[in-house]
C-alpha positions as CSV (number, residue, x, y, z in Angstrom):
1,M,-57.2,101.4,-93.6
2,N,-58.9,98.2,-95.0
3,P,-58.5,95.7,-92.1
4,K,-57.3,93.1,-94.7
5,E,-54.3,95.2,-95.3
6,I,-53.2,95.2,-91.6
7,R,-49.6,94.0,-91.2
8,I,-49.3,91.5,-88.4
9,S,-45.7,92.6,-87.8
10,D,-47.1,95.9,-86.5
11,Y,-48.6,93.9,-83.6
12,N,-45.4,92.5,-82.3
13,Y,-43.8,93.1,-78.9
14,P,-40.9,91.4,-76.9
15,L,-42.2,88.6,-74.7
16,P,-39.4,86.9,-72.7
17,D,-40.1,83.3,-71.8
18,D,-39.8,84.1,-68.1
19,R,-42.8,86.4,-68.4
20,I,-45.1,83.6,-69.6
21,A,-46.8,82.1,-66.5
22,K,-46.1,78.4,-66.6
23,F,-48.4,77.7,-63.6
24,P,-51.2,79.7,-62.0
25,I,-50.8,81.5,-58.7
26,A,-52.0,79.7,-55.6
27,Q,-55.2,81.8,-55.2
28,R,-57.0,82.6,-58.5
29,D,-58.4,85.9,-57.5
30,H,-55.0,87.2,-56.2
31,S,-53.7,87.8,-59.7
32,K,-52.8,91.3,-60.7
33,L,-55.4,93.4,-62.5
34,L,-54.4,96.1,-64.9
35,I,-57.1,98.8,-65.3
36,Y,-57.3,100.7,-68.6
37,R,-59.9,103.4,-68.3
38,H,-60.4,106.0,-71.0
39,G,-56.7,106.1,-71.9
40,S,-55.2,105.9,-68.4
41,V,-53.6,102.8,-66.8
42,S,-53.4,101.7,-63.2
43,E,-53.2,98.4,-61.4
44,D,-54.9,96.5,-58.5
45,V,-55.6,92.9,-57.5
46,F,-58.3,90.9,-59.3
47,Y,-60.6,90.4,-56.3
48,H,-61.2,94.2,-56.4
49,L,-62.6,94.0,-59.9
50,P,-66.3,94.5,-58.9
51,Q,-65.6,98.0,-57.5
52,Y,-64.5,99.2,-61.0
53,L,-67.7,98.1,-62.7
54,P,-70.8,100.4,-62.8
55,K,-73.7,99.1,-60.8
56,G,-76.5,97.5,-62.7
57,E,-74.5,96.4,-65.7
58,L,-74.7,92.9,-67.4
59,M,-71.6,90.7,-67.3
60,I,-71.3,87.8,-69.7
61,F,-69.3,84.6,-69.0
62,N,-68.4,81.7,-71.3
63,N,-69.3,78.5,-69.4
64,T,-67.6,76.0,-71.7
65,R,-65.6,73.2,-70.0
66,V,-62.3,71.9,-71.3
67,I,-62.3,68.2,-72.3
68,Q,-59.4,65.8,-72.0
69,A,-59.0,65.9,-75.7
70,R,-55.6,64.2,-76.1
71,M,-55.8,60.4,-76.5
72,H,-52.7,58.2,-76.9
73,F,-52.4,54.9,-78.6
74,R,-49.4,52.7,-79.4
75,K,-49.0,50.7,-82.6
76,V,-48.7,46.9,-82.2
77,N,-45.1,45.7,-82.8
78,A,-44.0,42.5,-84.5
79,N,-44.6,40.5,-81.3
80,G,-48.2,41.6,-81.1
81,E,-47.5,43.9,-78.2
82,H,-48.7,47.5,-77.8
83,M,-45.1,48.7,-77.7
84,G,-44.8,50.3,-81.1
85,A,-44.9,54.0,-82.2
86,L,-46.8,56.4,-80.0
87,I,-49.7,58.0,-81.9
88,E,-51.5,61.1,-80.4
89,V,-55.1,61.7,-81.5
90,F,-56.2,65.2,-80.6
91,L,-60.0,65.7,-80.7
92,L,-61.0,68.9,-82.5
93,E,-64.7,68.8,-83.5
94,P,-67.5,66.2,-83.3
95,A,-68.2,64.4,-86.6
96,A,-70.9,61.8,-85.8
97,P,-73.0,62.8,-84.0
98,A,-72.1,66.4,-84.7
99,D,-73.9,67.7,-81.6
100,Y,-71.7,68.1,-78.6
101,E,-74.3,67.0,-76.0
102,Q,-75.2,63.9,-78.0
103,M,-71.6,63.1,-78.6
104,F,-70.6,62.8,-75.0
105,Q,-73.6,60.5,-74.3
106,C,-72.6,58.0,-77.0
107,N,-71.8,54.6,-75.3
108,E,-70.4,52.4,-78.0
109,Q,-69.0,54.4,-81.0
110,C,-68.6,57.9,-82.4
111,A,-66.4,59.9,-84.7
112,W,-64.4,63.1,-84.4
113,Y,-62.3,65.3,-86.6
114,C,-58.8,65.2,-85.1
115,M,-55.2,66.2,-85.4
116,V,-53.0,63.2,-85.5
117,G,-49.5,63.3,-84.0
118,N,-46.9,61.0,-85.6
119,L,-49.3,60.5,-88.5
120,K,-46.6,58.9,-90.8
121,K,-46.6,55.9,-88.4
122,W,-50.3,55.4,-88.8
123,K,-50.8,54.8,-92.5
124,E,-53.6,52.3,-92.3
125,G,-55.4,49.9,-90.0
126,K,-56.8,50.4,-86.5
127,L,-55.2,51.4,-83.3
128,T,-56.2,49.7,-80.1
129,R,-55.7,50.4,-76.4
130,H,-56.6,48.3,-73.4
131,I,-57.5,50.0,-70.2
132,D,-57.8,48.0,-67.0
133,T,-60.5,49.3,-64.7
134,P,-62.2,47.9,-61.5
135,Q,-65.0,46.8,-63.7
136,G,-62.8,44.9,-66.1
137,R,-60.7,45.4,-69.2
138,L,-61.9,48.1,-71.7
139,V,-60.9,47.9,-75.3
140,V,-60.7,51.1,-77.3
141,E,-60.3,51.1,-81.1
142,A,-59.5,54.1,-83.4
143,H,-60.0,53.9,-87.2
144,R,-58.6,56.6,-89.4
145,G,-61.0,57.9,-92.0
146,D,-61.1,60.7,-94.6
147,I,-59.2,64.0,-94.5
148,H,-61.4,66.9,-93.5
149,G,-59.6,70.1,-94.3
150,T,-56.5,70.0,-92.2
151,S,-57.8,67.3,-89.9
152,H,-58.6,63.6,-90.1
153,R,-61.9,61.8,-89.3
154,V,-61.2,59.2,-86.6
155,D,-63.9,56.6,-85.7
156,F,-63.9,55.3,-82.2
157,R,-65.4,52.2,-80.8
158,W,-65.1,50.9,-77.2
159,Y,-66.4,47.8,-75.4
160,W,-65.6,45.5,-72.5
161,A,-63.2,42.7,-73.3
162,D,-65.4,40.2,-71.5
163,V,-68.4,39.9,-73.8
164,S,-70.4,38.3,-71.0
165,S,-69.8,41.3,-68.7
166,I,-73.0,42.9,-67.4
167,V,-71.1,46.1,-66.5
168,P,-72.9,49.1,-68.0
169,R,-71.5,50.6,-71.2
170,L,-69.3,53.7,-70.7
171,S,-70.3,57.1,-72.3
172,F,-67.7,58.8,-74.4
173,A,-67.5,61.4,-71.6
174,E,-66.5,58.7,-69.2
175,L,-64.1,57.2,-71.7
176,L,-62.2,60.5,-71.9
177,D,-62.0,60.8,-68.2
178,L,-60.3,57.4,-68.2
179,M,-57.8,57.8,-71.1
180,G,-57.8,61.4,-72.2
181,E,-55.3,64.1,-71.2
182,L,-56.2,67.7,-70.6
183,P,-54.6,69.8,-73.4
184,I,-52.8,72.7,-71.8
185,P,-51.5,75.4,-74.2
186,P,-48.4,74.5,-76.3
187,Y,-46.5,77.6,-75.2
188,L,-46.3,76.4,-71.6
189,N,-43.7,73.9,-72.8
190,R,-44.5,71.4,-70.1
191,D,-46.5,68.2,-69.6
192,T,-50.0,68.4,-68.2
193,E,-50.1,67.9,-64.4
194,E,-52.9,66.6,-62.2
195,S,-53.4,70.1,-60.8
196,D,-54.2,71.4,-64.3
197,K,-57.5,69.4,-64.3
198,T,-58.7,71.9,-61.7
199,T,-56.7,75.1,-62.4
200,Y,-57.3,75.0,-66.1
201,Q,-61.1,75.1,-65.7
202,T,-63.2,78.1,-64.7
203,V,-65.2,77.7,-61.5
204,Y,-68.4,78.2,-63.5
205,S,-67.5,75.8,-66.3
206,K,-70.4,73.5,-67.2
207,I,-70.7,72.5,-70.9
208,K,-68.0,70.1,-72.2
209,G,-66.5,70.8,-75.5
210,S,-63.4,73.1,-75.5
211,V,-59.9,72.1,-76.1
212,A,-58.6,75.3,-74.5
213,A,-59.9,77.2,-71.6
214,P,-61.5,80.7,-71.8
215,T,-58.6,81.9,-69.7
216,A,-60.0,85.3,-68.7
217,G,-62.4,83.5,-66.5
218,L,-59.7,81.6,-64.6
219,H,-59.3,84.5,-62.1
220,F,-62.9,84.3,-60.9
221,T,-63.7,82.6,-57.6
222,N,-67.1,82.1,-56.0
223,Q,-66.2,85.0,-53.6
224,V,-65.6,87.4,-56.6
225,L,-68.9,86.2,-58.2
226,E,-70.7,86.9,-54.9
227,A,-69.1,90.4,-54.8
228,L,-70.4,91.0,-58.3
229,D,-73.9,90.1,-57.1
230,E,-73.6,92.4,-54.1
231,R,-72.5,95.2,-56.5
232,G,-75.7,94.8,-58.5
233,I,-73.9,93.3,-61.5
234,E,-76.2,90.9,-63.4
235,R,-74.5,87.8,-64.5
236,E,-75.3,85.7,-67.5
237,E,-73.7,82.8,-69.4
238,L,-73.3,81.6,-73.0
239,T,-71.2,78.9,-74.5
240,L,-68.5,79.1,-77.1
241,H,-66.4,75.9,-77.5
242,V,-62.8,77.0,-77.9
243,G,-61.0,75.2,-80.7
244,A,-57.3,74.5,-81.2
245,G,-57.4,77.2,-83.9
246,T,-57.2,79.7,-81.1
247,F,-53.4,79.0,-81.0
248,K,-53.0,79.1,-84.8
249,P,-50.3,81.6,-85.6
250,V,-50.8,84.3,-88.2
251,K,-48.2,83.4,-90.8
252,C,-49.1,85.9,-93.5
253,E,-47.7,89.4,-93.5
254,Q,-51.2,90.8,-94.2
255,I,-54.1,89.4,-92.2
256,A,-56.1,89.0,-95.5
257,G,-54.2,85.7,-95.9
258,H,-55.1,84.4,-92.5
259,E,-58.1,82.0,-92.2
260,M,-59.9,82.2,-88.9
261,H,-61.1,78.9,-87.3
262,T,-64.8,78.2,-86.8
263,E,-66.1,77.9,-83.3
264,Y,-69.5,76.7,-82.1
265,I,-71.8,78.8,-79.9
266,S,-74.9,78.3,-77.9
267,V,-76.9,81.2,-76.5
268,R,-80.1,80.8,-74.5
269,R,-83.3,82.7,-75.2
270,D,-83.1,84.1,-71.6
271,T,-79.6,85.5,-72.3
272,I,-80.9,87.3,-75.4
273,E,-83.7,88.7,-73.3
274,K,-81.3,90.0,-70.6
275,L,-79.2,91.6,-73.3
276,I,-82.3,93.3,-74.6
277,R,-83.2,94.5,-71.1
278,H,-79.7,96.1,-71.0
279,E,-80.3,97.8,-74.3
280,G,-77.7,95.6,-76.1
281,R,-74.8,96.5,-73.7
282,A,-72.6,94.0,-71.9
283,I,-69.3,93.5,-70.1
284,A,-67.5,90.5,-71.7
285,V,-65.4,88.1,-69.8
286,G,-62.8,87.0,-72.3
287,T,-62.3,87.2,-76.0
288,T,-64.5,84.1,-76.6
289,S,-67.5,86.0,-75.0
290,V,-66.6,89.0,-77.2
291,R,-66.6,86.8,-80.4
292,T,-70.0,85.3,-79.4
293,L,-71.7,88.6,-78.5
294,E,-70.4,90.5,-81.5
295,S,-71.4,87.6,-83.8
296,L,-75.0,87.9,-82.4
297,Y,-75.3,91.3,-83.8
298,Y,-74.5,90.1,-87.4
299,M,-76.9,87.1,-86.9
300,G,-79.7,89.5,-86.0
301,L,-78.8,91.6,-89.0
302,K,-79.1,88.5,-91.3
303,L,-82.5,87.8,-89.8
304,Y,-83.7,91.4,-90.3
305,V,-83.0,91.0,-94.1
306,H,-83.9,87.2,-94.4
307,P,-86.3,86.3,-91.6
308,D,-86.6,82.6,-92.7
309,L,-82.9,81.5,-92.3
310,N,-82.1,78.4,-90.3
311,E,-79.4,78.1,-87.6
312,D,-76.7,76.9,-89.9
313,Q,-77.3,79.9,-92.2
314,L,-76.7,82.3,-89.3
315,H,-73.0,81.4,-89.3
316,V,-70.9,84.5,-89.3
317,N,-68.1,84.5,-91.9
318,Q,-64.6,85.9,-91.2
319,W,-64.9,89.2,-93.1
320,E,-68.7,89.6,-92.9
321,P,-68.7,92.6,-90.6
322,Y,-66.5,94.6,-93.0
323,H,-68.6,94.0,-96.1
324,Q,-72.1,95.1,-95.2
325,G,-72.7,97.2,-98.3
326,D,-76.3,98.3,-98.5
327,T,-77.3,96.2,-95.5
328,P,-79.4,98.4,-93.1
329,Q,-77.5,99.4,-90.0
330,L,-79.4,98.3,-86.9
331,T,-78.7,99.2,-83.3
332,A,-77.6,96.3,-81.1
333,L,-81.0,96.4,-79.4
334,E,-82.8,96.1,-82.7
335,S,-80.6,93.2,-83.9
336,L,-81.1,91.3,-80.7
337,Q,-84.8,91.8,-81.0
338,C,-84.7,90.2,-84.4
339,I,-83.0,87.1,-82.9
340,A,-85.6,87.0,-80.1
341,Q,-88.5,87.2,-82.5
342,W,-87.0,84.5,-84.7
343,M,-86.4,82.2,-81.8
344,D,-90.0,82.7,-80.6
345,R,-91.3,81.9,-84.1
346,H,-89.4,78.7,-84.1
347,D,-90.0,77.8,-80.5
348,L,-86.2,77.8,-79.8
349,H,-85.0,78.0,-76.2
350,V,-81.3,77.9,-77.3
351,L,-79.6,79.3,-80.4
352,H,-77.0,76.9,-81.8
353,S,-74.8,78.3,-84.6
354,S,-71.1,79.1,-85.4
355,T,-68.8,82.0,-86.0
356,Q,-65.6,82.6,-87.9
357,I,-65.5,86.3,-87.1
358,I,-62.2,88.2,-87.0
359,I,-62.1,91.3,-85.0
360,A,-59.3,93.7,-86.0
361,P,-58.6,97.4,-86.0
362,G,-61.3,99.1,-88.0
363,Y,-64.0,96.9,-86.4
364,D,-66.9,98.8,-84.8
365,Y,-67.9,97.1,-81.5
366,K,-71.7,96.7,-81.2
367,I,-72.5,95.1,-77.9
368,V,-69.3,94.8,-75.8
369,K,-68.6,98.0,-73.8
370,M,-66.1,96.7,-71.3
371,L,-63.7,93.7,-71.5
372,V,-62.0,91.5,-68.9
373,T,-59.1,89.7,-70.6
374,N,-55.6,88.3,-70.1
375,F,-52.4,89.4,-72.0
376,H,-52.1,87.8,-75.4
377,Q,-49.3,86.5,-77.6
378,P,-47.5,88.9,-80.0
379,Q,-48.8,88.9,-83.6
380,S,-52.0,87.1,-82.7
381,T,-55.6,87.6,-83.7
382,L,-56.5,88.1,-80.1
383,L,-54.1,91.0,-79.9
384,L,-55.8,92.5,-82.9
385,L,-59.1,92.1,-81.1
386,V,-57.8,94.0,-78.1
387,S,-56.3,96.7,-80.3
388,A,-59.6,97.2,-82.0
389,F,-61.3,97.5,-78.6
390,V,-59.0,100.2,-77.3
391,K,-58.8,102.1,-80.6
392,G,-55.2,101.1,-81.2
393,D,-53.9,102.0,-77.7
394,W,-52.6,98.5,-77.0
395,H,-48.9,99.5,-76.8
396,Q,-49.6,101.6,-73.7
397,I,-51.3,98.6,-72.0
398,Y,-48.7,96.1,-72.9
399,D,-45.7,98.4,-72.1
400,Y,-47.2,99.0,-68.7
401,A,-47.7,95.2,-68.1
402,L,-44.2,94.4,-69.2
403,N,-42.7,97.2,-67.0
404,H,-44.7,96.3,-63.9
405,D,-44.1,92.5,-63.7
406,F,-47.4,91.3,-65.0
407,R,-47.6,87.6,-65.9
408,F,-48.6,86.8,-69.5
409,L,-50.8,84.3,-71.4
410,S,-53.2,81.6,-70.1
411,Y,-52.1,81.4,-66.5
412,G,-51.0,85.0,-66.3
413,D,-52.6,88.1,-64.9
414,S,-55.7,90.0,-66.0
415,S,-56.9,93.4,-67.3
416,L,-60.1,95.4,-67.3
417,L,-60.4,97.5,-70.5
418,I,-62.8,100.4,-70.6
419,P,-62.3,102.4,-73.8
């Protein structure tokens, strides 16, 4: 079947609200672990994961860190007080500067593409918020700009109210720590709590930029990571910043009508080298790692055909894997070698690009050979990705999880999939 003709209704299953984990369990690595191995299903606890992995394999983690992406402002009322309508500004993607690292270092102004809650109450003008800190009063301004697709450009400016203050300027990262709120998934149907600032981050998160956690990694503890080392599993990290589009429902009957969101990736030259040493094979932790690794294959394929492309031109389009035509078919190893040679020619230590890839039944996995992942929403693109990985056998996995008290979605239990 042409993947575009897949009916999303064929990927539905009953998910009672009480099976959605609203909070994590007390000890991350004590979650349940479903093991799907060559068509058979069993279960264990997560901290036993290393013993199911072949010694000497390479495991890839997404080290992105969730930012406090929700910012709240109140309109000024007729009396000049900040008591008017509540406006929520949800950061989606850096606009100026567009680079994540530079963005968080800005110390006076910057711009983001955002979703705006209660938009009808903010038709024009600027929003302001005053934040009292031990160093003095901080003034934060938000100016609404042009529409960018389905989002709005918002320009931010922040400064100390006392112009004579000698207090150092705050970086945007520090500003978010002061006034931002961590955006937990909407299907949890609850407010963010202080504990989420810790529990909704992986223990290895490093690079700020996501508005949702790569939740397959939430089960790992330092003890499990050490056990992987003792098992002889080599560990490596990459970065894919998870966007709000990860929660975008598929509203079309056929997935041809669904537009995948773009996500930004960073992969170090050392990571490419390790993948090459492992002959282009990897165990992926989470669907974000999958999307990054599989996108690398198609980036290498582009470079094989057009060796002089720049990073932006390496972007992987949604349906690109399914329309290769007369493009030469490379092995994963050959494709990764193309990337390594291109990075060396351009003296690049990190590859920065983006991907819009959709992985659905009919997709041929190139690099990922085993997958650690949570249980995903019905009729979601992530469930399509899992189905493609297990050659359509997702019903057996999800039926087992539903019948054996597994907890679902972001704070839920885990699975190890070995096709």
